[in-house]
SEPA-24921 format. One line per 5 residues: number of its first residue (from 1); their letters; for each residue x, y, z of N, C-alpha, C, O, CB. Coordinates in pm, whole numbers, plus 50000, padded with zeros to 5 digits. Atoms other than C-alpha are relative to their C-alpha. Glycine has a CB too. Layout:
<fitors>
NUM = A = X:Y:Z:X:Y:Z:X:Y:Z:X:Y:Z:X:Y:Z ~ ...
</fitors>
This chain:
<fitors>
1 = MLKRL = 50163:49963:50029:48100:45584:47764:49973:50073:50124:49919:50183:50114:49883:49859:49980 ~ 50046:49918:49886:48060:45688:48130:50061:50130:50013:49996:50228:50052:50020:49934:50123 ~ 49920:49870:50011:48348:45953:48093:49918:50106:49942:49882:50213:49989:50127:49985:49913 ~ 50049:49908:50098:48194:46084:47805:49859:50057:50044:49825:50169:50007:49992:49928:49861 ~ 50137:49964:49960:47838:46103:47963:50026:50099:50118:49954:50198:50131:49908:49866:50044
6 = AVLFV = 49964:49918:49898:47992:46261:48260:50036:50150:49964:49987:50246:50023:50106:49936:50063 ~ 49958:49882:50067:48165:46538:48052:49879:50080:49944:49872:50202:49959:50096:49964:49890 ~ 50129:49950:50060:47817:46593:47870:49917:50062:50103:49879:50179:50091:49920:49888:49934 ~ 50055:49953:49885:47643:46616:48208:50060:50143:50060:49984:50236:50086:50015:49891:50094 ~ 49968:49887:49949:47881:46881:48340:49987:50122:49907:49960:50233:49952:50123:49985:50046
11 = LATVL = 50027:49896:50113:47859:47083:48008:49864:50052:50002:49836:50171:50005:50024:49941:49860 ~ 50151:49959:49976:47483:47073:48032:49964:50084:50103:49882:50176:50091:49920:49891:50023 ~ 50030:49927:49882:47487:47195:48374:50052:50146:49999:49991:50239:50052:50056:49927:50116 ~ 49930:49860:50014:47729:47492:48294:49909:50080:49915:49883:50197:49946:50151:49994:49929 ~ 50068:49928:50088:47511:47578:48000:49874:50053:50043:49826:50155:49994:49984:49930:49895
16 = ALPVR = 50113:49953:49930:47203:47595:48224:50000:50093:50090:49892:50136:50130:49950:49918:50053 ~ 49984:49920:49909:47341:47818:48453:49945:50153:49953:49962:50188:49836:50141:49988:50037 ~ 50049:49877:50050:47177:48176:48444:50116:50089:49978:50215:50092:50050:49900:50063:50092 ~ 49893:49899:50048:47380:48438:48266:49941:50139:50019:49831:50168:49973:50042:49978:49841 ~ 50023:49871:49981:47378:48795:48378:49992:50069:49861:50079:50050:49776:50103:50055:50089
21 = PYAAE = 49993:49934:50122:47257:49020:48095:50108:50102:49975:50147:50168:50071:49884:50057:49982 ~ 49881:49921:50031:47534:49219:47923:50117:49960:50060:50200:50045:50091:49985:50131:50031 ~ 49886:50039:49952:47787:49010:48055:50111:50005:49914:50090:49963:49800:49988:49888:50047 ~ 49898:49995:50121:48112:49060:47876:50135:49924:50055:50159:49918:50175:50037:50172:49951 ~ 49889:50055:49961:48434:48877:47882:50116:50105:50056:50149:50205:49993:50042:49922:49889
26 = PLNLS = 49897:49907:49933:48705:49040:48122:50124:50013:49905:50153:49940:49811:50048:49941:50148 ~ 49860:49966:50086:49033:49195:47988:50096:49858:50006:50100:49793:50111:50097:50149:50082 ~ 49902:50122:49994:49286:48898:47907:50105:50039:50077:50161:50148:50065:50055:49949:49865 ~ 49900:49977:49893:49525:48857:48185:50140:50026:49920:50223:50097:49978:50008:49864:50107 ~ 49877:49976:50057:49818:48862:47935:50010:50144:49951:50113:50210:49963:50025:49904:49893
31 = TAKQD = 50018:49865:50041:49690:49189:47785:49998:50098:50116:50053:50207:50100:49876:50011:49924 ~ 49977:49932:49895:49655:49327:48115:50142:50024:50063:50178:50131:50112:49927:49948:50077 ~ 49871:49985:49960:50001:49250:48211:50080:50085:49914:50161:50167:49959:50057:49879:50012 ~ 49932:49919:50107:50128:49397:47893:49966:50145:50032:50056:50229:50025:49952:49959:49847 ~ 50052:49849:49973:49942:49722:47980:50083:50044:50122:50147:50149:50113:49825:50011:50037
36 = INRYV = 49947:49951:49891:50082:49742:48323:50161:50006:49971:50224:50104:50010:49957:49913:50122 ~ 49851:49994:50043:50447:49665:48191:50022:50129:49937:50113:50205:49971:50043:49883:49897 ~ 49969:49870:50084:50405:49952:47941:49981:50123:50112:50063:50215:50113:49884:50018:49855 ~ 50001:49895:49915:50283:50178:48222:50120:50024:50088:50147:50139:50125:49893:49987:50075 ~ 49906:49990:49905:50572:50105:48440:50122:50034:49895:50185:50136:49923:50013:49862:50099
41 = TSGEY = 49878:49983:50068:50849:50097:48171:50012:50145:49906:50117:50186:49858:50014:49871:49910 ~ 50005:49877:50080:50729:50426:47986:50032:50115:50080:50063:50224:50033:49868:50020:49937 ~ 49971:49885:49914:50780:50620:48311:49871:50053:50049:49874:50132:50144:50080:50109:49928 ~ 50105:49933:49932:50421:50703:48369:49950:49956:50131:49874:50030:50194:49898:50002:49921 ~ 49995:50033:49883:50411:50506:48667:50066:50082:50101:50007:50135:50195:50043:49894:49996
46 = GNDVA = 49909:49911:49925:50689:50685:48821:49958:50141:50008:49969:50200:50116:50132:49997:49940 ~ 50062:49874:50024:50539:51009:48705:49888:50033:50086:49883:50135:50154:49956:50007:49869 ~ 50130:49974:49915:50198:50967:48870:50052:49978:50146:50000:50053:50229:49867:49891:49960 ~ 49939:50017:49843:50389:50854:49210:50048:50137:50032:50011:50186:50138:50135:49884:50018 ~ 49939:49864:49957:50577:51194:49207:49889:50094:49987:49895:50185:50069:50128:50049:49910
51 = KAALK = 50115:49901:50009:50269:51390:49119:49932:49988:50137:49925:50084:50213:49893:49968:49873 ~ 50072:50021:49867:50083:51244:49418:50100:50061:50105:50065:50154:50177:49966:49834:50033 ~ 49924:49964:49878:50378:51289:49650:50041:50147:50002:50064:50203:50109:50124:49912:50011 ~ 49994:49855:50016:50434:51642:49522:49890:50079:50060:49906:50186:50119:50005:50031:49862 ~ 50121:49924:49932:50075:51731:49629:50014:49984:50160:49989:50078:50236:49847:49935:49948
56 = ASQYL = 49990:50023:49845:50138:51577:49983:50121:50091:50040:50108:50147:50149:50028:49832:50045 ~ 49887:49911:49949:50475:51780:50012:49942:50157:50005:49962:50232:50101:50140:49986:49891 ~ 50038:49854:49994:50312:52114:49917:49894:50017:50093:49892:50123:50156:49956:50057:49867 ~ 50089:49981:49897:50015:52051:50136:50074:49988:50143:50038:50059:50237:49886:49898:49982 ~ 49930:50003:49861:50252:51953:50430:50076:50130:50016:50078:50187:50125:50105:49873:50015
61 = GKRLA = 49926:49871:49958:50470:52263:50373:49908:50107:50047:49942:50171:50146:50084:50059:49883 ~ 50087:49926:49953:50177:52472:50408:49944:49981:50152:49939:50067:50240:49911:49991:49910 ~ 50062:50045:49875:50022:52290:50691:50096:50028:50108:50056:50087:50208:49962:49850:49997 ~ 49904:49974:49904:50347:52303:50882:50053:50141:50015:50119:50171:50114:50103:49918:49975 ~ 49972:49862:49991:50402:52664:50816:49930:50082:50136:49972:50177:50202:49949:50060:49861
66 = KAPKP = 50098:49948:49885:50125:52727:51076:50051:49962:50144:50065:49842:50169:49848:49933:49982 ~ 49973:50039:49866:50228:52731:51439:49916:49899:50055:49794:49903:50040:49994:50106:50082 ~ 50103:50097:49940:50104:52436:51620:49927:50059:50115:49982:50140:50190:50068:49869:50050 ~ 50066:49956:49883:49825:52496:51869:50071:49942:50120:50151:49849:50110:49854:49963:49997 ~ 49943:50041:49884:49915:52463:52234:49978:49867:50028:49859:49837:50026:49961:50072:50099
71 = GEKRA = 50001:50124:49965:49979:52104:52327:49969:49902:49864:49944:49783:49879:49899:49990:50116 ~ 50039:50085:50104:49913:51980:51968:50128:49929:49962:50240:49979:49952:49934:50077:49882 ~ 49887:50091:50054:50108:51663:51852:49969:49959:49864:49886:49873:49832:50021:49870:50086 ~ 50031:50048:50138:50128:51652:51489:50067:49878:49952:50186:49859:49975:50031:50101:49908 ~ 49944:50118:50056:50172:51322:51314:49963:49978:49861:49865:50032:49810:49963:49888:50075
76 = IVFDI = 50033:50028:50131:50185:51189:50980:50015:49853:49972:50116:49800:50017:50081:50080:49909 ~ 49999:50148:50019:50115:50820:50865:50026:49962:49862:49973:50023:49770:49871:49939:50042 ~ 49938:50072:50129:50280:50617:50580:49975:49854:50008:50006:49786:50106:50161:50022:49986 ~ 49988:50138:50017:50204:50281:50452:50148:49975:49963:50232:50064:49948:49900:49948:49894 ~ 49874:50040:50038:50503:50073:50361:50014:49957:49861:50075:50030:49783:50040:49902:50081
81 = DETTL = 49987:50058:50125:50478:49853:50055:49929:50081:49879:49808:50100:49870:49946:49864:50012 ~ 50051:49919:50109:50451:50057:49738:49952:50132:50029:49876:50194:49955:49898:49936:49940 ~ 50041:49858:49932:50413:50376:49951:50158:50060:50038:50207:50158:49983:49884:49978:50163 ~ 49889:49937:49960:50742:50427:50123:50128:49896:49929:50236:49941:49890:49996:50015:50176 ~ 49897:50094:50065:50941:50115:49983:49937:49925:49877:49827:49869:49880:50054:49889:50110
86 = SNLTH = 50037:50071:50121:50923:49975:49633:50038:49866:49989:50156:49835:50006:50049:50062:49892 ~ 49967:50146:50031:50895:49597:49560:49991:49993:49852:49947:49887:49809:49900:49890:50072 ~ 50010:50009:50144:50906:49665:49187:50069:49894:49935:50016:49818:49854:50043:50114:49944 ~ 49913:50119:50046:51206:49436:49118:49930:49864:50034:49926:49773:49951:50147:50004:50073 ~ 50037:50150:49975:51046:49139:49294:49843:49971:49935:49799:49859:49910:50003:49967:50181
91 = IMAQD = 50139:50021:50070:50682:49209:49141:50036:49954:49857:49991:49849:49812:49904:50143:49997 ~ 49968:50038:50133:50827:49201:48801:50067:49883:49957:50054:49832:49845:50063:50085:49955 ~ 49935:50137:50017:51050:48895:48859:49896:49895:50016:49919:49782:49973:50117:49974:50103 ~ 50097:50101:49972:50736:48717:48962:49899:50023:49895:49792:49968:49920:49942:50006:50146 ~ 50074:49977:50099:50566:48830:48646:49851:50043:50058:49751:49983:50019:50006:49879:49910
96 = YGYIP = 50104:49935:49934:50305:49043:48865:49919:49882:50080:49799:49894:50099:49909:50085:49892 ~ 50072:50095:49940:50216:48727:49044:50042:50018:50162:50119:50105:50202:50032:49854:49931 ~ 49959:49976:49866:50229:48663:49428:50011:49846:50060:49914:49770:50054:49888:50103:50082 ~ 49975:50129:49937:50370:48347:49599:50055:50016:50151:50173:50041:50174:50104:49918:49912 ~ 49966:49968:49871:50357:48379:49983:50140:49971:50054:50203:50052:50122:49913:49939:50077
101 = EVWRR = 49849:50034:49964:50694:48192:50036:50102:50085:49950:50184:50144:50020:50038:49870:49953 ~ 49932:49911:50068:50856:48371:49774:50026:50147:50052:50134:50203:50066:49940:50003:49888 ~ 50020:49853:49947:50732:48714:49906:50076:50011:50157:50136:50111:50197:49816:50034:50012 ~ 49954:50013:49866:50839:48607:50260:50160:50012:49972:50221:50091:50043:49948:49853:50077 ~ 49851:50015:50007:51209:48543:50141:50043:50157:49948:50146:50215:49983:50051:49863:49884
106 = WVEEG = 49965:49862:50054:51207:48881:49962:50000:50105:50116:50090:50190:50121:49892:50046:49885 ~ 50011:49904:49887:51103:49077:50278:50114:49980:50107:50157:50065:50185:49859:49983:50069 ~ 49881:50037:49896:51376:48889:50473:50117:50052:49945:50207:50094:50018:50025:49842:50028 ~ 49873:49946:50059:51628:48998:50223:50006:50155:50021:50114:50213:50031:50009:49964:49843 ~ 49980:49862:49965:51542:49350:50284:50043:50086:49884:50110:50186:49911:50099:50009:50108
111 = QARAI = 49936:49942:50120:51615:49465:49911:49913:50101:49943:49952:50164:49845:50031:49897:49896 ~ 50088:49895:50063:51306:49698:49852:50067:50135:50017:50136:50166:50115:49853:50002:50065 ~ 49936:49860:50023:51411:50050:49744:49911:50107:50037:49790:50093:50019:50041:50023:49854 ~ 50091:49881:49962:51281:50390:49874:49943:50057:49880:50008:50068:49776:50075:50113:50077 ~ 50070:49920:50098:51029:50565:49670:50027:50150:50037:49973:50217:50125:49842:49964:49997
116 = IPVQL = 49938:49870:49949:51220:50883:49666:49900:50111:50012:49901:50177:50116:50112:50048:49907 ~ 50092:49878:49961:50938:51146:49618:49916:49979:50121:49878:50080:50181:49903:50035:49886 ~ 50072:50017:49880:50747:50990:49904:50130:50025:50117:50109:50090:50219:49918:49837:50002 ~ 49922:49968:49892:51068:50995:50104:50040:50143:50023:50086:50181:50130:50109:49925:49992 ~ 50001:49846:49973:51088:51377:50043:49901:50050:50098:49934:50141:50174:49973:50075:49874
121 = VYDLA = 50106:49973:49924:50761:51401:50222:50051:49943:50145:50028:50013:50244:49863:49934:49937 ~ 49969:50041:49869:50895:51210:50511:50122:50082:50044:50127:50108:50164:50026:49847:50006 ~ 49892:49920:49966:51218:51415:50513:49940:50124:50059:49979:50174:50165:50090:50026:49882 ~ 50070:49868:49967:51001:51714:50537:49924:49998:50155:49930:50090:50237:49881:50027:49876 ~ 50052:50017:49879:50810:51581:50828:50092:49978:50121:50060:50029:50229:49918:49901:49987
126 = VKNKV = 49914:50004:49917:51115:51474:51019:50070:50121:50045:50111:50144:50158:50070:49921:49961 ~ 49931:49866:49982:51264:51808:50970:49912:50094:50106:49963:50167:50191:50013:50078:49847 ~ 50092:49923:49921:50957:51964:51135:49949:49932:50116:49843:49971:50165:49893:50042:49923 ~ 50015:50066:49883:50959:51727:51419:49842:49943:50000:49775:49952:50102:50037:50101:50123 ~ 50140:50057:50025:50620:51568:51301:50015:49846:50047:50107:49779:49998:49950:50016:49830
131 = AVFFI = 49988:50155:49976:50572:51211:51449:49960:49936:49903:49853:49955:49846:49931:49946:50105 ~ 50024:50089:50135:50605:50961:51182:49951:49860:50060:50006:49807:50156:50154:49977:49896 ~ 50041:50121:49967:50408:50648:51210:49987:49899:49851:49929:49939:49750:49859:50025:50086 ~ 50034:50088:50107:50412:50352:50963:49894:49896:50031:49912:49826:50130:50119:49934:49956 ~ 50106:50096:49984:50105:50138:50945:50009:49900:49882:49968:49935:49771:49861:50072:50007
136 = TARKR = 49998:50090:50110:50166:49826:50738:49928:49863:50027:49909:49822:50142:50141:49977:49963 ~ 50071:50132:49993:49987:49497:50672:50099:49893:50000:50058:49777:50007:49901:49979:49883 ~ 49911:50100:49961:50323:49315:50702:49997:49952:50146:49955:50026:50236:50126:50044:49970 ~ 50036:50069:49889:50329:49078:50981:50104:50035:50121:50208:50085:50078:49993:49850:49965 ~ 49914:49985:49886:50514:49116:51328:50126:49937:49975:50232:49999:49991:49941:49947:50122
141 = ADAAA = 49888:50075:50029:50747:48835:51227:50106:50073:49900:50226:50045:49892:49951:49872:49944 ~ 49920:49931:50112:50866:49070:50946:50072:50131:50066:50148:50200:49999:49894:50046:49870 ~ 49950:49863:49919:50965:49360:51201:50130:50038:49964:50165:50142:49908:50004:49986:50158 ~ 49829:49957:50009:51346:49327:51201:50042:50019:49867:50118:50112:49840:50106:49883:50059 ~ 49955:49983:50128:51384:49270:50834:49952:50129:49931:50019:50185:49844:49962:49886:49926
146 = TEKNL = 50047:49904:50065:51142:49549:50754:50074:50150:50039:50101:50245:49965:49854:49991:50024 ~ 49940:49888:49943:51297:49795:50994:50143:50031:49962:50186:50144:49938:49992:49986:50137 ~ 49863:50004:50086:51644:49711:50868:49990:50077:49863:50063:50173:49836:50041:49843:49965 ~ 50026:49952:50151:51524:49792:50506:49990:50147:50001:50062:50226:49939:49861:49940:49934 ~ 50012:49845:49988:51385:50124:50613:50117:50088:50024:50139:50190:49958:49915:50030:50106
151 = REVGY = 49892:49926:49968:51689:50241:50772:50104:50001:49895:50176:50097:49866:50051:49956:50120 ~ 49863:50000:50109:51930:50126:50503:49975:50097:49888:50065:50151:49823:50031:49843:49921 ~ 50049:49914:50122:51728:50326:50249:49957:50136:50025:49897:50207:49945:49886:49937:49933 ~ 50012:49854:49975:51715:50645:50438:49886:50035:50092:49879:50152:50130:49983:50075:49869 ~ 50108:49968:49903:51400:50625:50670:50073:49950:50137:50082:49833:50173:49846:49919:49964
156 = ETWTK = 49888:50044:49884:51629:50633:50982:49901:50033:50124:49933:49969:50224:50173:50105:50002 ~ 50049:49985:49879:51379:50757:51244:49849:49995:49995:49802:50024:49885:50050:50119:50057 ~ 50148:50016:49983:51013:50713:51328:49942:50001:50158:50012:49989:50258:49963:49859:49930 ~ 50051:50034:49842:50787:50693:51641:49953:49859:50031:49966:49801:50139:49873:50090:50039 ~ 50038:50153:49986:50647:50354:51578:49950:49953:49868:49891:50024:49786:49885:49971:50114
161 = VYYAD = 50047:50065:50115:50581:50105:51318:49885:49900:50041:49907:49818:50130:50118:49930:49929 ~ 50109:50096:49956:50250:49913:51347:50002:49883:49900:50020:49909:49781:49851:50072:50005 ~ 50020:50140:50084:50218:49548:51197:49883:49946:50047:49830:49967:50157:50117:49885:50016 ~ 50108:50088:49969:49947:49315:51157:50038:49898:50083:50154:49858:50085:49942:49946:49890 ~ 49966:50120:49934:49906:49032:51395:50012:49878:49901:49946:49869:49797:49897:49975:50106
166 = DNYKE = 49986:50118:50091:50012:48711:51243:49884:49933:49958:49872:49893:49842:50076:49905:50057 ~ 50125:50067:50041:49673:48559:51259:49868:50101:50009:49759:50071:50058:49980:49869:50097 ~ 50135:49907:49976:49441:48875:51235:49909:49959:49897:49946:49896:49798:50022:50169:49989 ~ 50113:50058:50088:49123:48810:51067:49927:50133:49943:49856:50117:49844:49889:49896:50094 ~ 50072:49876:50036:48986:49159:51015:50058:50052:49852:50162:49998:49814:50024:50116:50123
171 = SSRAY = 49949:49945:50125:49046:49348:50672:50105:50084:50039:50120:50119:50156:49899:50073:49917 ~ 49866:49910:49992:49357:49554:50632:49932:50153:50024:49982:50235:50101:50108:49989:49837 ~ 50070:49885:49975:49105:49847:50606:49957:50017:50133:49970:50132:50174:49897:50009:49921 ~ 50054:50013:49869:48958:49764:50953:50122:50028:50098:50114:50105:50194:49932:49855:50021 ~ 49876:49996:49910:49303:49732:51110:50067:50122:49989:50110:50168:50095:50099:49893:49969
176 = KIGVR = 49955:49890:50012:49438:50038:50968:49912:50122:50045:49970:50220:50092:50035:50003:49881 ~ 50101:49886:49920:49134:50273:51083:50023:49967:50147:50040:50062:50223:49818:49985:49961 ~ 49991:50027:49859:49167:50095:51419:50129:50077:50063:50122:50149:50162:50010:49840:50022 ~ 49868:49943:49967:49536:50205:51445:49997:50168:50002:50039:50238:50095:50109:49943:49887 ~ 50004:49850:49999:49474:50568:51332:49894:50061:50114:49914:50170:50168:49957:50049:49848
181 = RQLVN = 50073:49952:49898:49190:50599:51575:50061:50000:50148:50044:50088:50231:49884:49928:49995 ~ 49902:49998:49872:49430:50477:51868:50077:50125:49994:50078:50192:50097:50108:49873:50004 ~ 49919:49873:50014:49652:50772:51745:49940:50111:50048:49990:50186:50131:50034:50030:49870 ~ 50081:49873:49968:49389:51024:51766:49973:49993:50146:49993:50092:50216:49860:50013:49916 ~ 50043:50010:49858:49274:50898:52103:50116:50014:50099:50098:50017:50221:49929:49867:50025
186 = EGYTI = 49893:50000:49919:49627:50920:52219:50062:50165:49986:50173:50198:50028:50106:49872:49952 ~ 49984:49856:50018:49620:51307:52129:50073:50052:49891:50115:50168:49884:50056:50052:50104 ~ 49929:49963:50146:49778:51298:51778:49895:50075:49907:49777:50040:49908:50054:49853:49914 ~ 50051:49934:50111:49663:51530:51504:50053:49934:49883:50174:49953:49870:50030:50144:50000 ~ 49948:50064:50109:49715:51327:51191:49991:50096:49874:49889:50104:49807:49926:49867:49980
191 = VANIG = 50017:49893:50097:49794:51597:50943:49992:49953:49857:49936:50018:49770:50110:50097:50013 ~ 50015:50045:50144:49840:51368:50632:50017:49826:50034:50083:49783:50129:50137:50080:49880 ~ 49981:50117:50018:49808:51001:50558:50013:49967:49865:49937:50011:49779:49915:49940:50057 ~ 49941:50031:50138:49978:50857:50259:50005:49860:49977:50080:49797:50051:50138:50053:49982 ~ 50001:50144:50047:49915:50507:50097:49987:49978:49861:49969:50075:49788:49896:49927:50060
196 = DQDSD = 50032:50037:50142:49876:50333:49768:49880:49907:49980:49850:49860:49870:50121:49934:49938 ~ 50134:50081:49991:49559:50137:49862:49883:50092:50057:49898:50175:50147:50018:49865:50102 ~ 50110:49934:49926:49210:50266:49924:49984:49959:50138:49945:50039:50223:49874:49978:49935 ~ 50021:50031:49854:49205:50064:50236:50097:50067:50091:50069:50070:50210:50009:49852:50024 ~ 49913:49923:49918:49509:50266:50364:49922:50122:50040:49929:50164:50155:50133:50035:49928
201 = LAGGL = 50062:49850:49969:49304:50589:50354:49846:49986:50050:49788:50084:50099:50001:50103:49851 ~ 50148:49994:49973:48946:50471:50419:49979:50024:50155:50065:49991:50236:49925:49860:49952 ~ 50030:49961:49877:48782:50591:50733:50040:50133:50060:49998:50170:50170:50042:49912:50069 ~ 49985:49863:49952:48918:50928:50766:50126:49996:50106:50232:49933:50093:49855:50055:50070 ~ 49914:49982:49878:49092:51017:51090:50132:50067:49964:50233:50050:50032:50030:49862:50070
206 = AERAF = 49888:49939:50035:49334:51227:50901:49970:50142:49920:49882:50144:49833:50079:49898:49920 ~ 50049:49876:50068:49323:51597:50782:50009:49992:49849:49923:50050:49782:50079:50123:50048 ~ 50007:50033:50139:49417:51494:50437:50071:49856:49963:50157:49795:50026:50066:50119:49922 ~ 49946:50142:50022:49486:51179:50271:50051:50001:49840:49988:50065:49756:49870:49876:50033 ~ 49946:49993:50136:49696:51118:49945:50017:49855:49954:50058:49768:50030:50139:50081:49995
211 = KLPNP = 50019:50130:50054:49662:50820:49725:50114:49982:49883:50107:50049:49780:49845:49984:49943 ~ 49897:50048:50109:49973:50670:49519:49927:49921:49915:49829:49861:49960:50123:49918:50050 ~ 50037:50109:50081:49900:50472:49223:50062:49859:50034:50173:49842:50082:50033:50037:49866 ~ 49956:50129:49984:49911:50098:49238:49932:49896:49904:49833:49832:49939:49979:49964:50139 ~ 50069:50093:50087:49836:49888:48931:50028:49849:50012:49988:49765:49932:50028:50038:49869
216 = FYTVK = 49939:50132:49989:50002:49581:49071:49892:49893:50087:49870:49779:50045:50153:50021:50081 ~ 50095:50069:49928:49748:49449:49336:49910:50090:50082:49916:50213:50083:50064:49905:50081 ~ 50109:49927:49920:49457:49530:49573:50019:49939:50142:50043:49820:50156:49840:49975:49939 ~ 50019:50060:49849:49445:49487:49961:49883:50065:50046:49875:50188:50047:50125:50029:50110 ~ 50128:49956:49919:49117:49526:50123:49997:49995:50134:49896:50029:50195:49892:49928:49969
</fitors>
């Protein structure tokens, strides 16, 4: 009897909560996953990645055709996950979920593949002696495995990889803005910034920014 009364009390409390006008049931999670799966397996995701990378390549080719100003240090910034490296195998194996311990093992194994259209942008930058910087939300503890993975899939040279502190509390957005500001203060002209998250590109400090699609997760 007491248990039934408790249930009725909770139900009454929930029903008494204010409801925002025009509130609508969100898209069902299963339906959302099916939509993402279709987007990936149909080739549309890969197509959209290639289109964004092509725009970056075209811009970079024109930008680098201009002789650098005296003393100008040209740089390009890349994110890592879902920008230069694809974790799609891991993401789909986890049914688009995220389990920290499983993710850590995946990073340690270093099995992520290169995103080829973006790698072509990277190759163009390296060929033209542009300083390459990776700014990632991966932790410092991931450095050895990450850099081994990068080299094994063809990202063989860079100026520096920036990692988030293991106990950092600021947003990814603030952390990445801070690193780009540091590069500018060091005298670099960031000709392009390429990432898959709005937080990768927020805050400017680059001549141009290029956003790749990411239907899998959001990093703020």
